[in-house]
N, C-alpha and C positions, 0 to 999 in steps of 0.2 A: 450683742451677745444673745439676746433673747431670740432674735431672728434666726441666728445660727442654731440655736439649741431649742427646737420644738415650738418656738413661738412664731406666729405668722402676723403679729401685730407690729407694723413698722414703728409705731409710736414708742414701743418698748425697746427700741434698738439701743438707746444710750442710757438705759436705766440701771444697767448692771453696776454694782459698786466696785471700786478698785480693790486690788488684792492687798492684803496686809504687807506692810513694808518689810523687806528682808533685813533691814538695818536694826540693830539693837536700840533699845530705848536710851534717850540722852541722859535721863536722870536729873534733868534741869527743866523747869516749867517754861519751855519755849514753844509757843504755838506755831502752827503751820504759817500763819500770817507773819509772825515774828521772823521766822526763818526765811520767808519769801522776801520780806522787806530788807533783811540783812543781805540776802543773795544779790538783790538788785543794787544795793549800795556798793557792795564789793565789785560787782560787774562794772559799774560806772567808774569806780576808783581804778580798777585794773585797766579800763579802756582810756582813762584820762580824757574822757569826752566832756570837758568842762569849758565854760567861757564861750566866747563868740567864735573861736576858731577850734572846733573839734578836730581830733585827729582824722586824717583822711584814710579811708579803708582801701587797701590795695590787695585784691584777691591773690592768694598764694596757692601753690600746688598742694592741695590737701591729700592726706593719706587715704588709702583705700577704705579704711574704717570710717573716716570723716566724710568722704565723698558719697553722701547718701542720696542726693537728688536723683541720680540715675536709677537707683534702686526702686524709687517710687514713681518713676516715669514723669518726673517734674521737669518743666522747661525753665528757661531763664526767668528769674524773679524781677519784678519792677524795681526792687531796691538794690539790685546787683551793682548798679553804678552810683548809688547814693552814698556810699561810704559807710563808715561805722556809725555815724550819727543816725542815719536813716534806719539801719538795722536795729540799733539800740532803741530807737523810738518805737519800733514794732514790738520789740521784746518788752518794753515798759508797759505797753498797752496789754500784751498778753499776760503779764504778771500782775496786772491790776494796780499798778502804781499811779497815783494821781499826778497831774502836772505840778500841783503845789508841792507835793512831796519830792518830786524830781528836782524842782527848782531849789528846794532847801538843801537837798543832797549836793547839788552842784555848787551852791554857795559855800557849803561846809568844805567841800574839796578845794575850792579856791583859797580858803583861809589856811587849810592845811598845807597846800602847795606853796603859799606865800612864806610860810615859816620853815618849810623843809624842802626847798627847791632842789630837784634832782634826786630826791630819795625814792628808790623804787617802791612800788605799791606793796610788794610782798615783804618789804622791810619795815612796814608800819603795823602797829596794833590799832586797827581802824576803830573799834568801839571806843578806845581811850581817846583817840583823836577827835572823834565825833562828839564825845561828851564834853571835851574841852572847848571845841570850836563852835558848838551850837548853843544858842541862848534861848531862854524862854520866849523872847520876843520873836523868834523864828516860827513859832507855832501860834495858830489862832486860838487854840483851846489849851488852857493850862493842864488839863487832865491828859491831853494828848502828849504834852511835853513830858509829864511824869511817866507815862507808859513807855515813851521812847527811851527815856533815861534808864528805866528799869530793864528794858530789853537789852540795852548795851551792857549793863552790869551783869546780867545773866549770861551774855555771850562771853564776857571776860571770865566769869566763874566756870562756864562750860569748857572754854578753850584752854584755860591756864591751870584750873584746879581739878576739874572732874575728868577731862579727856585730854591731858597734855600729850604732845608728841613724845617728849622726854619724861619718863616717869618721875614723880616727885619723891624726894626723900622725906621721911617723917620729921626730920630735924630742920626742914627748910623754914627759916625765919620769914623769908619773903612770902611764903605761902600763908603762914599764920597771920602776917600783917594784912595781906590781901583779903583773907576771909573776914577779918575784923572789919575792914573798910567796907566790904561788900554788904555785910550784915547791917552796918550803919546806913548804907545807901538804901537798903530795903526798908529800913525803919524810918527813912526820911530825915536822918540826922546828919547827913553828909553835906558839907559845904563844897559846891562844885565850881567855885570860882577858880580861874586859871592858876592864880598864885596862892590859893588857900593851902594851909598846911596839909589838909586831908588829901587834896589832889596831888600835892607833891609826893606825899607818902605813897599814894596809889600808883603814881607814875613810876616811882622808884621800884615798887614791888612788881609792877607789870613788866617793866623793862628787864628786871632781874630774872623773872620767870620766863619771859618770851625769848630771851637771848641765849637760853641754854640749848646745847646741841648734843647729839648723840656721841660725837667724837671729841667734844669739848675743845675744839680748835677753831671752828668756824664762827663767824659773827652773824649767822642767819637769825631771822626772827620767826618764831613759831607760836602761833596763837590759834589759827583756824585749821591747822593741818593734822590735828589729832583725830584718831578714829574713835567713834563714828560721827563726831561733829562735822567734820569736813564734808562727808557724803550727805548728811542731813541737809546742809546748806546747798551743796552742789546739786542735789536732786531737784531743788526749786528752779535752778537755772535750766536743767534738762527739760523740765516741764514746759519751758518757754519754746521748745522745739515743736510743740503740738498746738494745733488750733483749739482755742478755748471752746468754741461752739461745736465744731465737727469732731474734734478729737483726733483728727488725722495729722500727719506730719505737715509742717508749714511749707509753703513754696520756697522760703528763703532758708532751707535747712542747712545748706553748706555754709552760707554766710553767718548764720547763727552759731554754727559749730565753731567757726573760726573765732567768733567773738567770745564764746565760752572758754576756749583754750587759753585766753589771756588770764583767766582766773586760776588756772592750774597751779602756778607757783604759790599762790596764797593758800590754796586748799591742799597742796601736796598731792594733787591728782595727776596721774600720768595716763598714757594712752590705754594701758591695760585696765585701770580702774574705770576710765571713761567707757571703754568698750563694754565692760561688764554691767555698769549701771545703765547705760543706754539700751543694752539688750533687755534689761528688766523693764525699762520705761516703755519700750516698743511693745513688749508682751503685755504689760499692764494696760496699755491703751487699747490693744486688741480686745482684751477682756472687757474693758468698759465700753468699747465701741460696738463690737459684736455685729457689724453690718457686712454686707456682701463685699464692699470694696476694702474691707479690713484685711483681705488676704495679702495685700501689699505689706501690711505690718508684719504678717507672718513670714513672708519672704525675707524681709529685712532682718527680722529676728533670727531666722535660720542662718542668714549670711553672717551676721555678727557672732553667732554661736561658733562658727568656724574660726573666727578670729580669737574668740574667748578660749577655745580649745587649744589654740597655738600658745596663747599667753599663759594659760595654766600650766603648760609643760615647762616653762622657763622661769617660773618664779616660785619661791617658797615663802614669800612674805606672809606672816601669820594673819595680818589684817585682811590682806587680799583673799587669802584662803577662807577666812571666816565669811567674808562677803560672798565669795564664790559659792561656798557650801549653802549658805542661807538663800541666796538668789536662785540657784539651780533647784534647790529643794522646794522652794516656793513655786517655781515654774512647774516642776514635776508634780507637786501636790495638786495644782489646778488641772494639769493635763490628765493625770492619772485618775482624778476624781471622775472625769468624763470617760476615759478609756477603760477603766475597770468596770464600767457599765455602759459601754458604747451602744448596746442595743436600745437602751433607754434614751441615750443622748442624741443619736444620729438616726435619721431616716432618709428616705429617697430625696427629700427636699433639701437636706443640708449635708448630704453624704460627701460632697466635694471638700468640705473643711476637715474631714477625718484625716486625710493624708497630711495636712499641715500640722495638726495637733500631734499626730503620731511622730512625725519627723522631729518636732521640737522636743517632745518628751524623750525620744530615743537619744537625740543629741545631748540633752542635759544629762541623761543617765550615763552615757559614755564618758562625758567629761568627769563626772563624779567618780566613776570607777577608775578611770585613768589616774586620778589624783588620790586614789586609795582612801577614799572617804569610808571609814570603817563601817559606819551605820548603814550606808547604802550597799557596800560590798557584801555585807552579811545578808542584806535583803535580796540581792540579786543572786549571790552564790557563785558567780562566774566572772571571769575577766575576758578582755578581748572584745573588739567591736562586734564581731559576728555573734559571739556568745551573748553579749549584752542585748543586741537587737532581738535575737531569737528568744532569749529569756524573758525580756519585757513583753514581747508580743504574745508569748505563751501565757504569761501572767494575765495580760489583758483579756485574752480569749477565755481562759479558765474562769476568771472572775465574772466577766460579762455574761457568758453563757450560763453559768451557774445561777446568776441572778435572774436571767431571762427564764431559765427553766423553773426556778422557784415561783416566779410571777405567773408563769403559765399554769403551774399547779394550782395557785390561788384562784386564777381566773376560771380554771376548769371547775373548781369546787363551787364557785359562786354562780356560774352560768348553768350548771346542771339543774334542770327542773324536772317536774313530774312527767313532762312530755318526753324528755330526753333521758332515757334510762340506760344509756350507754355506760358500761363500767368505767370508773374513773381512770384506770390505767390505759384502757383502750383509747379514751379521749386524749390522754396525755401522750400516748404513742403517736397519734395523728398530729397533734400540735408540735411534738418534738421533731417529727419529720418535716413539718412546715418550717420550723425554726432552722433546721439544717439547710433546707433549700434556700431560705432567705440569706443565711450566712454565706452560703456558697456563691450566690448571685450578687449580693450587695456588698458585703464586707470583705470577704476573702480576696477578691481581685485587688483591693487596695492594700490589705495587710501582706499580700504576697511579696510586695516590694522589700519587706524586711524579713519575712519568713516564708520560704518557698513552699512549706507544707502547712500553711495557715488553715486551709480548709480541712486537712487531715487532723490537725490538732483540735479544730472545732468539733468535728464529728466524734473524735475520740472522747472529748469532754462530755458531749451530749450522751454518748454511749455509756459512759461511767455514771452520769446523773440518773439516766433511766434505769441502768442496771442496778443501782442501789435500791430504787423503789421496787423493781421487779424481784430482787432478792428477798426483800421483806414480804412481798406478796406470796412468793412461792414457798417461803419457809413455813407458812402456816397452812399450806394446802393439804387436805386429806382426801378430798374427793373431786371428781371431775363434774363441773357444771357447765351449762352453756356460757355463762359469764366468764368462767375460767378459760374456756376454749377461746372465747373472743379476745381475751387479754393476751393469751399466749400467741395466738395468730398475729395480733397487732404487734407484739414484741418481735416476733420473727420477721415480719415485714419491715419494721423499723430498722432492725439490725442489718438486713440486707441492703436497705437504702443507704444507711450510714457507711457500711463497708464499701459499697459501690462508689460513693463520693470520695472516700479515703483513697481507694485504689486509683480512681480517675485523677485525683489531685497529685498522686505521688509517682505517676508514670515518669520513668527516666530520671528520677530524683533520688539521690543517695539518702538513705534513712527512711524512705517511704514504706518499704516492706516491714521494717521493724516497728513502725508506728502502728500498722495494722495488727501485728502480732501482739502488741501491748493492749489490745482490746479484748479482754477475756470474753469468750462467747457467752451469750445468754443461755444457750442450750434449751431454748423454749421448746424445740421439737422433742428433745430428750425428756424434759419435764412432762410434756404433754403425753409422750409415748408411755412413760412410767405410770402416769395417772390413768391412762387408758388401760394399761395392763392390769393395774390394780382394780380398775372398774370391771374389766373382763373377768378377773379372778372372782370378784365379788358376785358378778352375775352367774358365773359357773357354779360357785359354791351354793348360791341360792337355788339354782336349777337342780343341783345334785340333791339338796335337801328336799326339794319339791318332788323329785323322782322317787325318793324313799317313801315320802308321804303318799304319793299316788299309787305306788305299788301295794300299799297296805289296803287299798280300797278293794271291794268285791270284784271278782272276775266271773261271777255267775251271770250268764246271759239273760237269765230270767229277771235279774234285778236291773238290767240295762236294756229293756225291750224296745226302747226308742231308737237305738242304734245297733248296727251289726258289728260294732267294734267298741273297744273300751273308751269311755269318756276321758279316762286319764291320759290316753294318747293324744286326744284333742287338746287337753290342757297343756300337755308337754310341748306340743308343736306351737301352740299359741304363745306360750312363754318364750319359746325360741324366737318366734317371729317378732314378738314385742321387744325382745332383747336386741335384735337386729335393727328394729325401728329406732330404739333409743340410741343405738350406736351411731346410726346415720344422722340423727338429730344433733349429735355433738358437733357437727360441722367441722371436723378436724381435717387437716390437709393430707393425712397419711392413712386414709381408709384402707387402701389396698395393702399397705405394709402390715397393718395390725389386724386386718380382716382374717388373715390365715390363722393368727393366734386365737381369735374369738371363735372361728369356725371349728378349729381343732378342739378347743375346750368344750364347746357345745356338743360336738360330735362324741366326745368321750362320755358326757352325761347321757346323751341319748342312747349310745351304745350300751351303757350300763342298764338303762331302762329296758332296751330290747333284749339284752341277755337275760334279765330277770323274767321277761315275758315268756321266753321259751324254756327257761330252766325249770326243772322239777316235773316236766310233763313226760319224761322218758324218751327213749329212742327206739329205733327198730330192734336193736339187739336186746333191749330190756323187755320187749314184748314177745319176741320170737321164742316159741317153746323149746325146751330141751328135747333132744332126740331120745326116745326110749331105747332100752337095751335090745340088741338083736336076739331074736328067737327064731325057731323053725316051726312050721305049721304042724298041728296035731291032726293029721289027716283022718277024716271020718268022724271026728268029735264035733259037738256043738260049740261054736265059737263064742256065743253070747247068750247067757242064760237070761231068762225073763226077769224083768225088773232090776237087772244088774247094770249099774251105771259105768260107763267107760271111764277109766282112770288114765287121763292123758296129762302128763306133767307139764304144766305151763309156768314159765318164769315170768312173774308179774313184777312190774316196777312198783315203787312205794305209792305212787299217785295214779296208777293206771287201773282202769277197769270201772265199769259202771256199777259194779256190785258193791263198791266201797262206799258209795253215797257221796263222793266228792264230785259235785256238779261241774267244777271248773275243769276237771279232767275227763268229763263225759264228751260224747261226740259234739253236742252243741257248744260246750265250753272250749274244746279245742278248735272248733271252727271259729269261735269268737276270737281266739288268739291269732289264728291265721289271718282273719280279716284285719285285726289290729296292726299286725306287721305289714300287711299290704297297704293299709291306709298311710302308715308312716313312710313307707317306701315311695308311695305316689306323691305325698306332700313334700318330701325332700326334693323331688325333681322339680316341683313347682317353685320351691324356695330359691333355687338357682336363678330362675328367671327374674324373680322379684329383687334379689340382691343386685343383679346386674343393672336393673332399672334404677335402683337407688344410687349406684355408682355413677350412672349417667347423669342423674339429677344432681349429684355432688360434683359435677363438672370434671369427671374423670372417665370420659367415654372410651379413651384408648385403653385404659386399664380394664374396663368392663369387658371389652371385646376379647381380650386375651386371657381373662380370668375364668377359671373353672372352680365353682363353689361345690366341692364334693364333701359330703359326709361319708367318707370312705368306710370308716369303721361301722357306722350305723347301716349304711347301704348293704355292706357285705353281711352284717349280722342279720338284717332283715331277709336277705336272699337265702342265707343259710338256715335261718330260723323257720322260714316258710317251708323250705324243703324238709327240714327235720320234723316239723309239726305235721306235715302232710304224711310223711312216712309213719310217724308215731301213731297218728290218727287211724291210718289205713290198717296197720298191723294190730292196733288195739281193737278195732271194729271186727276184723276177720278172726283173730285168735282169741278175743275175749267176748265181745258182744255177740258174735255169731258162732261161738264154739258149740252151742247146743245143736245147731243144724249143720255143722261142718266137722270139727274135730271129734265131737262126741257121737255123731250120727252117720255121716256120709260113709257108705259102704261097710258099715259095721254089721257083722253077721253074714250077710250076703249082698253083693253089689246090686242085685236085682231088686231087693226089698228097700234099700235106702239110697235113693237116687239124688240128683242135684237140685230138683225142683224146689224143695223147701228153702234151700240156700238162696236160690234166685229170687224167691219171693221176699226173703228178708233183705237181700241186697237192694231190691227195688225200694223198700221202705227207707233204707239208709241213703240211697241216692236222692230220694225226694227231700230228705232232711238237708243233705248237702246242697242241693240245687236251690233250696229256699233260704239257706243260711250263708253260704260262702259266696264272696264277691265273684262276679263272672270272670274277672281277669285271672283269678287263681283257682277257680272251680275245677277246671280240667286237670290241673296239677294234682289236686286231691283225688279226683276220680281215677286218674292214671295210677296214683299210688295204691288206691284200693284194688285196681285191676291187677297190679303186680303182686300185691299181697294175696289176692285170690288165687292166682296161679301158683304162688309159692306154697300156699296152704293145700291146694289140690295135689301138688307133687308130694308134699309132706304126708298126706293121707295115703298115697300110693307107695311111698318108699320108707316111711317111718310112722305108720299108723298104729303100731302096737299089735299085740297078739289077738285082738278082737277082729282083725281084718285078714282075709286070705283071698287070693285071686287065682283063677285058672285061665288058660288061654281063651276059653269061650266067653269070659267076661270082657274081653277087649272091646267088643262092639258097644257094650253098655257104657264103658268108660269113655270110648271115643265119642259117643253121642253126647254124653254129659259135657265133655270138653268143648264140643262144638256149641252146645247150648250156652256154656259160660262165655265163650268168645262172642257169640252172637248177642248176648246180653249187653256187653260193653260196646258192641258195634251199633246197636239199635236203640239204646236208651236215649230218649229225647233226640238230640241231633247225632248222638253217638260219637265215639272217639275215632280218629283217623285209622284207616285200615293198616297203614304202615306201623302206627304206634301199637295197635293191638297185636299185630303179627310179631313185632319185636318182643313184646312182653310175654307172649305165649310160646315163643320159639323153644324155650327150654323144655316145656311140657311136651310140645310136639315132637321133640327129638327123643324123648324118653318113652312115649307110648308104644312104639313098635316093639320094645322089649317085652311088653305085656302079652303080645301074641306069639312071641318066639317060643319054640318048644324048649322043654327043660334041658334036654341033652345038649342042644345048641348053646343054651345060656351057660351051661357048665363048662363047655369047651371054650367059649369066648372068655369066661372068667379066668380059666386056667391060663389062657394065652396072655391076657392083659396083666395078670399077676406075675407071670414069669417075665414079661417084658419090663415090669416095674421093679422086680426083685430078682437078683441073680441066683441066690441060694434057695432052692425049694425042693421038697420031696413029693413023691406021688400022692401021699396021703395027707400031709400037713402043709398049710399055707399061712404066711404072715397075715395079720389082720390089716387090711388097707385102711388108711385114714379117711375121715369124712372130707370130701372135696369142697372147695368153696362154691362150686356150681355142679349141679348134677349133669352127668354126661353118659351117653350110651357106651362110650369107650372107657369109662372109668371103672376100675374093679370094685370099688365100694358101691357104686350105683348098681352094677350087675348083681353084686352079692345081696343087696337089699331086695331086688326083684325076686331072687331065689328064696330069700327068707319068707316072703309072702306068697310064694307059689304053693298052691294047695295040691301037691303031688308027692307021692312017696319017694320018687327019685331025687327030688330036691331035698326032702327031709333027710334021706340017708347021706347025701353028699355033705350037707351041713353038719350032720352028726360026726361024720368021719373027718372032715376037714377042720372044723372049729369046735366040735363037741358042744354045739349050741343047744340050750334047753328048749323045751316046747313052751314053757311058761316061766314067768319070774315070780 
């Protein structure tokens, strides 16, 4: 046994104790030695092997159940031709009966035979005969004689009073007499002489009790056939079928069986009881033997269980059913103790014996169920051979794997040291996978014989075991940590391994798919995704709060002279980069899936920051001045009195203008913001490269190649913000900062006295500030915006300069020269702007200038023509007021009208008076 079950010590092979007997207790103090001596006496009596001429043994055609020799691979035995005496002699030796005791038994039998010649052995009450025929002189030791007598009285008590075949009536006088005599014998007060009064009374009582029958018509003798006394004695004879030293079945098994059958009438044993008890004996010796060659015992046990199953179907004898239930339950108790923990019981060294133990356990279970044993039926819950087999196998798998899983957990807890900081569940997942592989390769191939989905049941059990631990783990999760990720990844891998085994095991087998469906998914990926999403939300909320905090910091470039852009933008991008670093450090398997969520969230935060950077600085429309009311020139008067300041209505934004003292909206402050947006835009492009590198490092190169990390909102906001800030800055500079040399001075009074040169000087100073402040990549965008604003302002002076300005055709050349000077300024400053860009920006001015040299009459006629083309109903003297166009044009009536308003000629004044009744001043 020890060798079969995890022991490698051959010396321990026969040390296993026998199983508890399946028979109920006798209730009489008869020892195993007493029963063994009685069994031998009755065997000799039944064989009539007495005297010098023992009965000759003639082999008979044994039944299939008795013909055991072939089952054990045994050849002819030496005693096969020696007759009953030879076999009996071997049995005597195996039962430990001395030659002196054997001789005494034979002498007693001769005395009995002499007095009752021809009486069958089963018609005698042998303990009574022995007490009467044996004398004290037959024993060397008086104490031995007393013990022998006591044993026989106890046999009479057990067979006739305690366990009679026919139940006693309470009123039985013979029973009362016998009890009294037995007690006298125990007390040593009984006279055992053959003709003593006590012996006569005893004999009469014994005969009266022994000759009772169930049908009250036969004259049978019953003293040793009551249950369980009969089987307690018979089991001693069955033990004679096994070698005392080796524990294996003896070579003379068939001959010994034939000899034992002679005692069946005495014990009331039939083939069914013999099959049942010999099955128990075979199994019990396997348990005690536990050696490699004991597999023959298993095979014989299994074969006899087939016979027992047949017998059990055809008998309802209560005693048989009692023994059947206790025997099979005992066998099952032993097998299930090992099968319910077969991982602990069997390994690669003894795995061959698993199939025998399972087979016997299943066979015993089927017999119990078929005979409707209530206790077992409730335990199994099903009937039918297939259901029994599968039910028991599933029970073994569930129990064994749960125990193995629990042991794995304990081992994991004890083996984890300071050097191995792997999370407990990650370690458990790895060990569970190893356990599943071992189950599949070692145990399932054997268990498949009884359950085709054995491997599937096993992995489903492990799936549930680990699932319970994982459920407890995930129930308390509130944040995502590297250990949490490691556990969830390990759980996900384990589940895939287990499902693969289940699917592989269930191919083309009915019920396989349903087994997989019964494995509720761990959803480790979902748990991980939800935790990542929560983590992403936390990071986004943190960044949003940081954005608000950073935006409160100063935007004065004087306070940030170390950089040309806001330090808060560096902090924001650093936080974003750190967030991505932390994201990839999580080592989650779904980076690409969740990356878009993270990017979108961070993009919104950064977009919020960018929007705040550009907000409140105004736009082109907030800086562009309102057009003054149209007037006509007061020809011949002074247009501009000395020390009179030009009143040009400028529409200023709330944060626009250097005169407000708000440095953040000054030229340096606005350049500071432009640089900040450019820095963010540039860094976002670099971030795409870094993230793809992180994806490659995370073993997702295919994803990285096709993934575009776009901060679309932020990129668009930066692009739009730079454009907006450039335009705002340019128009703020031209119409606010340079208004003293442009809107307030240029061509005021007379064009010749207030030319473009002061403006160009101021513009030079502005461009020096821009060149030293704005990043080179966006510098030309701002200069281009300044150029466009300059040309817009130049046209505004010519077409909406107010009543302090008036022009005549002779002024054209001055204006043309100034225009060329302005163009040349942008073409030549530093490297200058491209010719095409300057030409495009100045094209509107260039198209309008020819109107300034056109004579008044021609202008009036052109105006009339364009106005009539635009409006159907007109009179010769009155015309509708044309609206201000989005762009000035030489063919636009409003544009032509404005040239006439500033024409310092009487013809123009009269026309405007007549057509629109325009005043000379407001």
